C-alpha positions as CSV (number, residue, x, y, z in Angstrom):
1,M,0.0,0.0,0.0
2,A,1.5,3.3,-1.1
3,S,1.9,6.1,1.5
4,N,-0.1,9.2,1.0
5,K,2.0,11.2,3.1
6,R,3.6,14.3,1.4
7,K,7.4,14.4,1.8
8,Y,8.6,17.9,3.0
9,S,11.9,19.4,2.3
10,S,14.2,19.9,5.2
11,R,15.0,23.3,3.9
12,R,12.3,26.0,4.4
13,R,11.5,28.0,1.6
14,C,12.9,31.7,1.2
15,L,10.1,34.3,1.6
16,V,11.7,36.6,-0.9
17,C,12.2,33.9,-3.6
18,P,10.2,30.8,-2.8
19,A,11.9,28.9,-5.6
20,R,15.1,28.9,-3.3
21,S,15.6,27.6,0.2
22,R,16.4,30.2,2.9
23,W,19.9,28.7,2.9
24,E,20.4,29.5,-0.9
25,A,18.8,32.8,-0.7
26,R,21.0,33.9,2.0
27,Y,24.3,32.2,1.1
28,R,24.4,31.8,-2.5
29,T,24.2,34.6,-5.1
30,N,25.0,33.9,-8.6
31,G,26.1,30.5,-7.7
32,E,29.0,31.5,-5.4
33,A,28.9,31.1,-1.6
34,E,29.2,34.5,0.0
35,R,28.6,33.9,3.7
36,V,29.5,31.2,6.1
37,P,26.4,29.0,6.8
38,R,25.7,28.2,10.4
39,G,26.4,24.6,10.2
40,G,29.4,24.8,8.0
41,T,32.1,26.7,6.1
42,A,31.3,29.0,3.1
43,G,33.7,28.9,0.3
44,F,34.7,25.3,1.1
45,S,36.3,23.7,-2.0
46,P,35.4,20.0,-2.5
47,A,38.1,20.0,-5.2
48,A,40.7,21.2,-2.9
49,L,39.9,18.5,-0.4
50,R,39.8,15.8,-3.3
51,N,43.2,17.1,-4.4
52,A,44.9,16.8,-1.0
53,L,43.4,13.4,-0.4
54,D,44.9,12.2,-3.7
55,R,48.3,13.8,-2.8
56,H,48.3,12.0,0.5
57,A,47.0,8.8,-1.0
58,L,44.1,8.7,1.5
59,T,40.9,6.9,0.9
60,I,37.6,8.6,2.1
61,E,37.4,5.9,4.9
62,D,40.9,6.4,6.2
63,F,40.6,10.1,6.2
64,A,37.2,10.1,7.9
65,D,38.8,7.8,10.5
66,E,41.7,10.0,11.0
67,I,39.6,13.1,11.6
68,G,37.0,11.4,13.6
69,I,33.9,11.6,11.4
70,S,31.8,9.3,9.4
71,R,32.8,8.4,5.8
72,Q,29.4,9.5,4.7
73,A,30.2,13.1,6.1
74,V,33.4,13.2,3.9
75,S,31.5,11.8,0.9
76,S,29.0,14.6,1.5
77,W,31.7,17.2,1.6
78,L,33.3,16.0,-1.7
79,A,29.9,16.0,-3.4
80,G,29.4,19.5,-2.4
81,V,26.2,18.6,-0.4
82,T,27.5,19.9,2.9
83,T,30.5,21.6,4.3
84,P,32.6,20.9,7.3
85,S,32.0,22.7,10.6
86,P,35.1,24.8,11.6
87,G,36.3,22.2,14.0
88,S,36.3,19.6,11.4
89,L,37.9,21.9,8.8
90,V,40.8,22.5,11.2
91,R,41.3,18.7,11.8
92,A,41.0,18.1,8.0
93,A,43.5,20.7,7.3
94,R,46.0,19.4,10.0
95,T,45.8,15.9,8.7
96,L,46.5,16.9,5.1
97,E,49.2,19.4,6.2
98,L,47.2,22.3,5.1
99,T,45.7,25.6,6.7
100,P,41.9,25.9,6.9
101,A,42.3,28.8,4.2
102,D,43.7,26.4,1.6
103,L,40.4,24.3,1.9
104,T,38.2,27.4,1.6
105,P,39.5,29.5,-1.4
106,G,36.0,30.5,-2.2
107,I,35.9,33.1,0.5
108,S,39.1,34.9,-0.1
109,A,37.6,38.2,-0.9
110,N,34.7,40.3,0.7
111,L,35.1,38.5,4.0
112,Y,32.9,38.9,6.9
113,I,34.1,39.0,10.6
114,A,32.7,35.4,11.1
115,D,34.6,34.4,7.9
116,L,37.8,35.5,9.4
117,R,37.3,33.3,12.7
118,V,36.2,30.3,10.5
119,R,39.3,30.7,8.2
120,T,41.5,30.3,11.3
121,G,39.5,27.2,12.2
122,M,38.2,28.4,15.5
123,T,34.7,28.0,16.9
124,Q,33.0,31.1,18.3
125,T,33.4,29.9,21.9
126,A,37.3,29.3,21.6
127,T,37.7,32.6,19.9
128,A,35.7,34.6,22.5
129,E,37.8,32.9,25.2
130,Q,41.0,33.9,23.4
131,L,39.8,37.5,22.9
132,G,38.7,37.7,26.5
133,I,35.1,38.3,25.8
134,S,31.9,36.3,26.2
135,Q,30.6,34.3,23.3
136,S,27.5,36.2,23.1
137,A,29.5,39.3,22.7
138,L,31.5,37.9,19.9
139,S,28.1,36.7,18.4
140,E,26.9,40.2,18.5
141,I,30.0,41.5,16.6
142,E,29.9,38.8,14.1
143,R,26.1,39.6,13.3
144,G,27.0,43.3,13.0
145,R,25.0,44.3,16.1
146,R,27.9,45.4,18.1
147,Q,31.0,47.3,17.0
148,P,34.3,46.0,18.3
149,D,36.4,48.5,20.4
150,P,39.9,49.4,19.3
151,N,41.5,47.0,21.9
152,L,39.5,44.0,20.7
153,V,40.3,44.8,17.0
154,A,44.0,44.7,18.1
155,S,43.5,41.3,19.6
156,M,41.6,40.1,16.6
157,V,44.5,41.4,14.3
158,S,46.9,39.1,16.0
159,L,44.5,36.1,16.3
160,Y,43.2,36.1,12.7
161,S,46.7,37.1,11.4
162,V,45.5,40.2,9.2
163,D,45.8,43.9,9.5
164,E,43.6,46.3,11.3
165,E,42.0,47.8,8.1
166,F,41.0,44.2,7.0
167,I,39.0,43.7,10.3
168,V,37.4,47.0,10.0
169,E,36.3,46.3,6.4
170,A,35.0,42.9,7.4
171,W,32.9,44.3,10.0
172,E,31.6,47.1,7.9
173,R,30.5,44.4,5.3
174,T,28.9,42.4,8.0
175,V,26.9,45.5,9.0
176,A,25.8,46.2,5.4
177,D,24.6,42.8,4.9
178,R,22.7,42.9,8.0
179,E,21.0,45.9,6.9
180,R,20.4,44.6,3.5
181,Q,18.8,41.3,5.1
182,R,16.5,43.6,7.2
183,V,15.4,45.5,4.2
184,A,14.6,42.4,2.3
185,R,12.6,41.0,5.3
186,L,10.6,44.2,5.5
187,S,9.9,44.2,1.7
188,A,8.7,40.6,2.1
189,R,6.5,41.4,4.9
190,R,5.0,44.4,3.0
191,A,4.6,42.2,-0.2
192,R,2.4,39.7,1.9
193,S,0.0,42.3,3.4
């Protein structure tokens, strides 16, 4: 007997463009990843991972065992279905004698504050601890809701290995993106009314 239950997509539809999921609407524009998705790393390159695995003559299963994840997760990364979390990205890079930036060439320009952290392979909690602030304060900064003070910017410069101007520009892009998203949400609400 066939089931009459509808299958629902795990990705909710975007309010602005229902043909795309919210993730696609927010993180992909013109086919390029432009932001770090919450569960993974934007700009992650399956080709860079595949090349590194080939150079080290590692199978997917051996690599997965080495970094402590399932082979299905690695296969999903290689297929471009999902991306690794910052922690998994760091373990993968270390195992392959690379840096996290080597596996994320897709976000080399127009970085946001959160992207800088992810490129170093750090979690928000670990980064906040090293910067001497709370995780929630770092979250507010990464979402463009709170401007970092000059002392914090100096700490970020050394932690992220970039210059001060780069940090300031990344924060300004974060704020601008937050404003664009706010305007899009307002427009979508008005369109529904």
